[in-house]
C-alpha positions in Angstrom: -16.7 23.2 -0.3 -16.2 25.1 -3.5 -15.1 23.3 -6.7 -16.3 19.7 -6.5 -19.7 18.0 -6.0 -18.5 16.1 -3.0 -16.6 16.6 0.2 -14.1 14.3 1.8 -13.1 13.7 5.4 -10.8 11.5 7.5 -12.5 9.6 10.3 -10.0 10.8 13.0 -10.0 13.4 15.8 -7.8 16.5 15.7 -4.4 16.1 17.3 -4.0 18.5 20.3 -1.0 20.6 21.3 0.0 19.4 24.8 1.1 22.8 26.0 -2.1 24.6 24.7 -5.0 22.3 24.2 -7.0 24.9 22.2 -4.5 24.5 19.4 -5.1 21.5 17.1 -4.2 20.0 13.8 -6.7 18.0 11.7 -7.3 16.6 8.2 -10.3 17.9 6.2 -11.8 18.7 2.8 -10.1 21.2 0.5 -12.0 21.3 -2.7 -12.4 17.5 -2.9 -9.1 16.4 -1.5 -7.8 15.9 2.0 -5.4 18.6 3.4 -4.0 19.4 6.9 -5.5 22.4 8.8 -4.7 24.2 12.0 -7.7 24.8 14.3 -7.9 27.3 17.1 -10.7 26.2 19.4 -10.6 29.5 21.2 -11.6 31.5 18.1 -13.3 28.7 16.2 -11.1 29.4 13.1 -9.2 27.0 10.8 -6.2 27.7 8.6 -5.2 25.5 5.7 -1.6 24.4 6.2 -1.0 22.1 3.2 -2.0 22.4 -0.4 -0.7 19.5 -2.5 -2.0 18.3 -5.8 -2.7 14.8 -4.5 -3.8 16.0 -1.1 -2.3 15.2 2.3 -3.4 12.6 4.7 -1.0 12.4 7.7 -0.7 15.3 10.1 -0.2 16.1 13.8 1.0 18.8 16.2 3.8 18.9 18.7 4.1 20.5 22.2 5.6 23.7 20.7 2.5 24.1 18.4 4.3 23.1 15.2 2.0 21.4 12.7 3.5 18.4 11.0 2.5 16.5 7.8 4.0 13.8 5.6 5.0 15.2 2.2 4.8 12.1 0.0 5.1 11.4 -3.7 2.8 9.4 -5.9 4.2 6.1 -4.5 3.7 7.1 -0.9 7.4 7.8 -0.1 8.5 11.2 1.2 9.6 13.2 4.3 8.0 14.7 7.4 7.8 18.6 7.4 6.4 21.1 9.8 5.2 24.7 10.0 4.5 27.0 13.0 0.8 27.0 14.0 0.2 30.6 13.0 2.0 30.2 9.7 5.5 30.4 8.3 7.9 28.5 6.0 7.7 24.8 5.5 10.6 23.2 7.3 12.1 19.7 7.2 11.4 17.6 10.2 15.0 16.2 10.1 17.7 16.6 7.5 19.9 14.0 6.0 17.1 11.4 6.0 16.3 9.5 2.7 12.7 9.4 1.5 10.5 6.5 2.7 7.0 5.5 3.7 5.8 6.8 7.1 6.2 4.3 9.9 5.8 6.5 13.0 6.6 10.0 14.2 7.2 11.2 17.8 8.4 14.6 19.2 9.6 14.8 22.8 9.0 17.8 25.1 12.4 19.3 24.3 11.9 19.1 20.5 13.8 15.8 19.8 12.2 14.1 16.8 12.1 10.3 16.2 10.7 9.0 13.0 10.4 5.7 11.3 10.7 5.2 7.5 10.2 2.1 5.4 11.7 1.2 2.0 9.7 -1.9 1.2 12.0 -4.4 3.0 13.4 -2.6 6.0 12.4 0.0 8.6 14.9 2.7 9.8 14.4 4.8 12.9 16.1 8.3 12.9 16.6 10.7 15.8 17.6 14.3 16.0 16.7 17.8 17.1 13.7 19.3 15.2 14.9 20.7 11.9 18.4 19.5 12.4 20.5 16.6 11.0 19.4 13.2 12.1 21.3 10.1 13.0 20.2 6.5 12.5 19.2 4.8 15.7 18.3 1.3 14.3 17.5 -0.6 11.2 15.0 -3.5 11.2 15.0 -6.0 8.5 11.2 -6.2 8.3 8.1 -4.0 8.4 8.0 -2.3 11.8 6.7 0.9 13.3 8.0 3.5 15.8 5.3 3.3 18.5 6.6 5.5 21.3 9.1 8.0 22.6 9.4 9.1 26.2 8.9 12.8 27.1 12.6 13.2 27.6 13.6 11.2 24.5 15.5 8.7 26.5 13.6 5.6 25.3 11.9 4.5 22.1 9.5 1.7 21.4 9.4 -0.2 18.1 6.5 -2.5 17.2 7.0 -5.4 14.8 4.4 -7.1 12.5 2.0 -9.7 13.6 3.6 -13.1 13.8 7.1 -11.7 14.5 9.1 -13.4 17.2 9.1 -10.3 19.4 6.2 -7.9 19.4 7.8 -4.8 21.0 11.4 -3.7 21.4 12.5 -0.9 23.7 15.7 1.0 22.8 17.8 3.6 24.4 18.3 6.8 22.3 21.6 5.5 21.1 20.0 2.3 19.8 21.0 0.0 22.7 18.2 -2.6 23.3 16.7 -2.2 26.8 14.0 -4.8 26.6 12.3 -7.2 24.2 8.7 -7.7 25.0 6.5 -10.6 23.8 3.0 -11.9 24.4 2.0 -14.9 26.5 0.7 -18.3 25.5 0.4 -20.0 22.1 -1.6 -17.2 20.5 -0.6 -14.3 22.8 0.4 -11.0 21.1 1.4 -7.6 22.4 0.5 -4.1 21.2 2.4 -1.0 22.1 0.3 2.1 22.7 2.9 4.7 23.7 4.8 6.0 26.6 3.2 8.1 29.4 3.3 11.8 28.3 4.8 13.3 31.5 8.5 13.7 32.1 10.1 11.3 34.5 7.4 8.7 33.9 9.0 6.2 31.6 6.1 3.7 31.4 5.0 2.1 28.2 1.2 1.3 27.8 0.4 -2.2 26.3 -2.5 -4.4 25.4 -1.9 -8.1 25.9 -3.8 -10.9 24.3 -4.2 -13.9 26.6 -6.2 -16.9 25.5 -9.7 -15.5 24.8 -9.4 -12.0 26.2 -7.4 -8.8 26.0 -5.8 -7.2 29.1 -4.3 -3.8 29.8 -0.6 -4.0 30.7 2.4 -1.7 31.0 6.2 -1.9 31.1 8.7 0.1 33.2 12.5 -0.1 33.2 13.6 -2.3 36.0 10.2 -3.9 36.8 9.2 -5.3 33.4 5.7 -6.0 32.2 2.8 -5.7 34.7 -0.6 -7.0 33.6 -3.9 -5.7 35.2 -6.3 -8.7 35.4 -9.1 -6.4 36.6 -8.9 -4.6 33.3 -9.8 -7.5 30.9 -12.1 -7.5 27.9 -13.4 -10.2 25.6 -13.0 -8.2 22.4 -10.4 -5.8 21.0 -9.4 -2.7 22.9 -7.1 0.3 22.5 -6.1 2.8 25.1 -4.5 6.2 25.6 -2.8 7.9 28.6 -4.6 10.9 30.1 -2.2 13.9 29.6 -2.5 15.6 33.0 0.3 14.9 35.6 -2.3 15.2 38.4 -4.4 12.5 36.8 -1.9 9.9 37.9 -1.6 6.7 35.9 -4.9 7.0 34.2 -5.9 5.7 30.8 -8.9 5.9 28.5 -9.9 2.5 27.0 -12.1 2.0 23.9 -13.6 -1.4 23.4 -15.1 -2.5 20.1 -17.5 -5.3 20.8 -20.1 -6.8 18.4 -19.9 -3.8 16.1 -20.4 -1.1 18.8 -18.0 0.9 21.1 -17.8 1.7 24.7 -15.4 3.9 26.7 -13.8 3.2 30.1 -11.5 5.2 32.4 -8.9 3.0 34.2 -7.0 4.2 37.2 -4.0 2.0 37.3 -2.9 3.0 40.8 -6.2 2.2 42.4 -7.4 -0.6 40.2 -10.7 1.1 39.3 -12.6 0.9 36.0 -15.3 3.4 35.3 -17.6 3.6 32.3 -17.5 6.9 30.3 -21.0 7.6 28.9 -21.4 7.9 25.2 -24.4 7.4 22.8 -25.0 3.9 21.5 -23.1 3.3 18.2 -19.5 3.3 17.2 -16.6 5.5 18.3 -14.2 5.7 15.3 -11.7 7.6 17.6 -11.5 8.7 21.2 -8.8 10.6 23.1 -8.5 12.0 26.7 -7.6 15.7 26.9 -6.4 18.1 29.6 -8.7 18.8 32.5 -10.6 15.5 32.1 -12.1 16.4 28.8 -12.7 13.5 26.4 -13.0 14.0 22.6 -14.7 11.3 20.6 -15.9 10.7 17.0 -19.3 9.1 17.1 -21.5 7.5 14.4 -24.1 4.9 13.8 -25.4 3.4 10.6 -28.0 6.1 10.2 -25.8 9.1 11.2 -22.5 10.2 9.7 -19.6 10.8 12.1 -19.7 13.8 14.4 -17.0 15.1 16.8 -17.9 15.5 20.5 -16.2 16.9 23.6 -17.4 16.1 27.1 -16.3 19.5 28.2 -17.9 21.4 25.3 -14.6 22.2 23.6 -15.2 23.6 20.1 -14.2 21.1 17.5 -14.1 21.4 13.7 -16.9 20.0 11.7 -16.5 17.1 9.3 -17.5 17.3 5.7 -20.3 14.8 6.1 -24.0 14.5 5.3 -26.2 16.4 7.8 -28.9 14.7 9.8 -30.1 11.1 9.4 -29.6 9.1 6.2 -32.5 7.1 4.7 -33.0 3.4 5.4 -34.2 1.0 8.0 -31.2 -0.4 9.9 -31.0 -3.5 12.1 -28.7 -6.3 13.0 -29.2 -10.1 13.1 -27.4 -13.3 13.9 -27.0 -16.4 11.8 -26.0 -19.8 13.3 -22.7 -21.4 12.1 -20.6 -24.3 13.5 -18.3 -21.8 15.4 -21.1 -19.7 16.7 -23.6 -17.1 15.3 -22.4 -14.7 12.6 -23.4 -11.1 13.2 -24.7 -9.0 10.3 -25.7 -5.4 9.9 -28.7 -5.1 7.6 -29.9 -1.9 5.9 -33.1 -1.9 3.9 -34.8 0.8 1.8 -37.4 2.6 3.8 -40.7 1.0 3.7 -39.2 -2.4 2.8 -38.2 -3.5 6.3 -41.1 -5.8 7.0 -40.8 -7.8 3.8 -42.7 -11.0 3.2 -41.8 -12.3 6.6 -44.4 -10.0 8.1 -46.9 -10.3 5.4 -45.7 -7.3 3.4 -46.5 -7.1 -0.3 -44.1 -7.3 -3.1 -40.7 -9.1 -3.5 -37.8 -8.1 -1.4 -35.3 -5.6 -3.0 -32.1 -6.9 -4.6 -29.5 -7.7 -1.9 -25.8 -6.7 -1.9 -23.5 -8.4 0.6 -20.9 -5.7 1.3 -17.8 -7.7 2.4 -15.3 -6.0 4.6 -11.5 -6.4 4.2 -8.7 -7.2 6.7 -9.4 -9.9 7.6 -8.5 -8.3 11.0 -11.4 -5.8 10.8 -15.1 -5.7 11.2 -18.2 -3.9 10.1 -19.7 -1.6 12.7 -22.9 0.2 13.6 -21.4 3.1 11.7 -22.2 5.3 8.7 -20.9 4.0 5.4 -21.1 6.0 2.2 -21.5 2.9 0.0 -24.3 1.6 2.2 -26.0 5.1 1.9 -25.7 5.0 -1.9 -27.0 1.5 -2.3 -29.9 1.9 0.0 -30.9 5.2 -1.6 -30.8 3.4 -4.9 -33.2 0.7 -3.7 -30.8 -2.1 -2.7 -30.7 -4.0 0.6 -27.2 -4.2 2.1 -25.8 -6.8 4.4 -22.5 -6.3 6.1 -21.3 -9.6 7.5 -18.8 -10.0 10.3 -17.6 -13.4 9.2 -15.2 -15.7 11.1 -11.8 -14.0 11.3 -13.3 -10.6 12.0 -12.3 -8.5 15.0 -14.8 -7.4 17.6 -15.9 -10.9 18.7 -12.9 -12.2 20.6 -9.6 -13.9 19.8 -11.1 -17.3 19.1 -13.5 -15.9 16.5 -10.6 -14.0 14.9 -8.6 -17.3 14.7 -11.5 -19.4 13.3 -10.4 -20.6 9.9 -11.4 -24.2 10.2 -12.4 -24.7 6.6 -9.3 -22.9 5.3 -8.3 -19.4 4.6 -11.1 -17.6 2.7 -13.2 -20.8 2.4 -14.3 -20.4 6.0 -15.5 -16.9 5.4 -17.3 -17.9 2.2 -19.3 -20.4 4.3 -20.4 -17.6 6.5 -21.5 -15.4 3.5 -23.4 -18.4 2.1 -25.1 -19.0 5.5 -26.2 -15.3 5.8 -27.5 -15.4 2.3 -29.7 -18.4 3.1 -30.8 -16.9 6.4 -31.9 -13.6 4.8 -33.8 -15.5 2.0 -35.4 -17.7 4.7 -36.6 -14.6 6.6 -38.2 -13.1 3.5 -35.6 -10.3 3.4 -33.9 -11.3 0.1 -34.8 -13.4 -2.9 -32.4 -16.0 -4.4 -32.3 -14.6 -7.9 -31.1 -11.1 -6.9 -28.0 -11.3 -4.6 -24.7 -9.7 -5.4 -21.3 -9.4 -3.7 -19.2 -6.2 -3.3 -15.8 -6.3 -1.5 -12.6 -4.2 -1.4 -9.1 -5.6 -0.8 -9.5 -8.8 1.3 -13.2 -8.3 0.9 -12.6 -8.3 -2.9 -10.7 -11.5 -2.4 -13.6 -13.1 -0.7 -15.9 -11.8 -3.4 -13.9 -13.6 -6.1 -13.5 -16.7 -4.0 -17.3 -16.9 -3.4 -18.1 -16.3 -7.0 -15.8 -19.2 -8.0 -16.4 -21.7 -5.3 -20.2 -21.2 -5.0 -21.1 -20.0 -8.5 -24.8 -20.8 -8.4 -25.7 -18.5 -5.6 -24.8 -15.0 -6.9 -26.1 -12.9 -9.7 -23.3 -10.2 -9.7 -20.0 -9.4 -8.1 -17.8 -6.3 -7.6 -14.2 -6.8 -6.5 -12.2 -3.7 -5.8 -8.4 -4.0 -5.4 -8.6 -7.7 -4.6 -6.2 -10.6 -4.0 -7.0 -12.6 -7.1 -4.0 -15.0 -7.1 -2.7 -16.0 -3.7 0.7 -17.2 -4.7 1.4 -14.3 -7.1 0.2 -11.8 -4.5 2.4 -13.3 -1.9 5.5 -13.0 -4.0 4.9 -9.4 -5.0 3.2 -7.8 -2.0 4.7 -6.0 1.1 6.8 -7.8 3.7 4.2 -7.2 6.3 1.5 -8.9 4.3 3.8 -11.8 3.5 4.1 -12.3 7.2 0.4 -12.1 7.6 -0.1 -14.8 4.8 2.4 -17.1 6.5 0.6 -16.8 9.7 -2.8 -17.5 8.1 -1.7 -20.3 5.9 0.9 -21.8 8.2 3.8 -21.2 5.9 5.0 -19.9 2.6 3.6 -21.1 -0.8 6.7 -23.3 -1.2 6.0 -24.9 2.2 2.3 -25.3 2.0 1.4 -25.1 -1.7 -1.9 -26.8 -1.5 -3.2 -24.5 1.2 -2.6 -21.5 -1.0 -4.0 -23.2 -4.1 -7.2 -24.2 -2.4 -7.8 -20.7 -1.2 -6.8 -18.8 -4.4 -9.6 -17.3 -6.5 -7.6 -17.9 -9.8 -8.1 -21.6 -9.3 -11.8 -21.2 -9.6 -11.9 -18.4 -12.3 -13.3 -20.7 -15.0 -16.3 -21.6 -12.7 -17.5 -18.0 -12.3 -21.0 -17.6 -13.7 -22.1 -14.2 -12.4 -21.2 -11.0 -14.2 -18.2 -9.5 -12.6 -16.7 -6.0 -12.2 -13.0 -5.9 -11.2 -11.5 -2.6 -10.1 -7.7 -2.6 -9.6 -4.9 0.0 -9.2 -1.7 0.3 -11.2 0.5 1.2 -8.2 -1.1 -1.2 -5.6 1.7 -2.5 -3.3 -0.7 -4.6 -1.2 -2.8 -6.3 -3.9 -0.3 -5.9 -6.8 -1.7 -5.3 -10.3 0.1 -8.2 -12.0 -1.8 -10.9 -10.1 -5.1 -9.1 -11.0 -4.1 -9.0 -14.7 -3.5 -12.8 -14.5 -6.9 -13.4 -13.0 -8.6 -11.2 -15.7 -6.7 -13.2 -18.4 -8.1 -16.4 -16.8 -11.6 -15.0 -17.0 -11.1 -14.1 -20.6 -9.8 -17.6 -21.5 -12.9 -19.1 -19.8 -15.3 -16.8 -21.6 -16.6 -15.3 -18.3 -18.5 -12.0 -18.7 -16.7 -9.3 -16.9 -15.6 -5.7 -16.8 -12.5 -4.1 -15.5 -11.6 -0.6 -14.3 -8.1 0.6 -13.6 -7.1 3.4 -11.2 -3.7 5.1 -11.5 -3.2 4.9 -7.8 -2.0 2.8 -4.8 -4.0 0.6 -2.5 -4.9 2.8 0.5 -7.0 5.9 0.5 -8.8 6.8 -2.6 -8.8 10.3 -3.8 -12.4 11.5 -3.6 -12.7 11.5 -7.4 -11.6 7.9 -7.5 -14.1 6.8 -4.8 -17.0 8.5 -6.5 -16.1 7.1 -9.9 -15.8 3.6 -8.5 -19.1 4.1 -6.5 -21.0 5.2 -9.6 -19.6 2.5 -11.8 -20.4 -0.3 -9.3 -23.9 0.9 -8.5 -24.8 1.2 -12.2 -23.3 -2.3 -12.7 -25.3 -3.9 -9.9 -28.4 -2.1 -10.9 -28.1 -3.5 -14.4 -27.3 -7.0 -13.3 -29.6 -7.4 -10.3 -32.5 -5.4 -11.7 -32.0 -5.3 -15.4 -32.3 -1.5 -15.4 -30.1 1.4 -16.4 -30.7 4.1 -13.8 -28.3 6.7 -12.5 -27.1 5.9 -9.0 -28.0 8.1 -6.0 -24.7 9.0 -4.5 -24.4 11.0 -1.2 -22.9 14.5 -1.4 -20.2 13.7 1.1 -17.5 11.0 0.9 -14.6 9.6 2.9 -11.5 11.3 1.5 -9.6 12.0 -1.6 -9.0 14.2 -4.6 -10.5 14.9 -8.0 -8.7 14.2 -11.3 -9.0 13.5 -15.0 -10.8 10.5 -16.4 -9.6 8.4 -19.4 -11.6 5.6 -20.9 -10.6 2.8 -23.1 -12.5 0.0 -24.9 -11.6 -3.6 -24.5 -12.2 -6.9 -26.2 -15.5 -8.8 -26.8 -17.4 -9.6 -23.7 -15.3 -7.3 -21.5 -15.1 -3.6 -20.8 -12.2 -1.7 -19.4 -12.2 1.8 -17.8 -9.1 3.6 -16.5 -9.1 6.4 -13.9 -6.0 8.6 -14.2 -5.6 9.5 -10.6 -3.1 9.1 -7.8 -3.5 7.9 -4.2 -2.4 8.4 -0.7 -0.4 5.8 1.2 -2.1 5.1 4.5 -0.5 2.5 6.9 -2.3 0.0 9.1 -1.4 -0.9 12.6 1.9 -2.8 12.3 0.7 -5.7 14.5 -2.5 -6.2 12.5 -1.5 -5.8 8.9 -4.4 -5.8 6.5 -5.0 -5.5 2.8 -8.1 -3.3 3.4 
């Protein structure tokens, strides 16, 4: 690192060239922003491929060792480009293609390129020879993603959003539908995980939801879907094909269960499932490689992510904090009507025993760090915000409320008290549990959430106003109806599934769960951070909420980022982190100390800062930056 005080990284493994596994492409720090690099494991040397003012997030490598990246503008729209591994001119992936947001890229063994692009309402899939003119294969009137291309480019797979009538469509190269695949049962869904990588093996890997479990499945032309009952899991899984032809029909499965990860090798021909040893903790990414090698990205709460290879392959280092981070880390379970809620608790060192074990002094101020999604979960994994808060003397609780992934389909569907209101019940229950255990005190509890976590923060502050002393909501849903009408098509589909219809069809459901309904009841000081180009949690609905706070005389501050929703630039993240920690320190402790921020961060870019004063009782701060557009799995759309 050279010019900035922090480094950035993307929590993903390098992509590997199928013909020469020593050649890789990965995203890493370049003076405080993410850029795409080429990595030669044989020499242990990296070469920076991209150098864009706002950074570059999406990158990969094809069989012919061309490094690809998505060249996007400030709004996330752009084109795919590539460059030879050893260097050379930047070339267009396909010509004659209009700009759009990235919705999938695949390159076959013979250099045929398929790519998906979105324009806000539709998704278009284009096909052509690498660097040549493309033709349109299909246009889908909704958010969808290209999720597979066979090695010979004869078949394509397209995944639709959650709640769509059909989960996966298989097309011929000319756009002719070959199969429409859907899940089983009332709640069954299907995820497409890509075609087998070897020529002549046109088999699509799938994960199928069935009642309260997830099963591995596959589809072949002429035989249809085959499910493997011996390969069933009670929490979410993902899988990848092994690349070797001599490995047969073998896949690597990663299960995320109760906030930790395990790996399994499944041999579909023999029906055998074998555990792949990895350290306890979370695997943020895992991939099978040639010769039986497995690459994985491991972390736990006390250790930032590290790349590992079971065969000892040299992998690039991430720009993370070395060694163990401070704090005492544990997990606990809190009873609720639908079952126990799992929480990851981090305490400043020396404060772990608390009054519950006869320790002296009051517990430290507590921050409930609320994850987004809702189809996501907090893990036994390093988090830079947790690191900063614990180093600054706060206790941090990360709550996997009902609706979180990692605890089975029924837990994910548990919204009995209503959207958001169910999750607030769990936050309230965990708060009471921690106070009862002597690990928190009732007069020093704050909330901090981003995206859907920011939504829950606002909802909790308004519906249970007497329980919290401060709140930080970053890029939140603040007005459910206004957000629905101005957000992306994928998130409108998600809202319709959660609420059981549109705002016109079930208006009271949206109203009951909308933070703006309760804005006048907020009592705790509130910091709201929003983005001027946020397509998922649009700025207009945040401005309306801030106006409601002003009208009610609620003490609050606002901070505006000149960016989109996904993927801070590093400077943005550090600015928000510092502002939020200082805010919580003042409100929960009544002090004015400088926050202790870690020297490494997730990803991003630096930029200029502009401040502006606001009216009485409020403060406004604007960060003049831009942001990357980073997509989510099309079948589990999420606001954050």
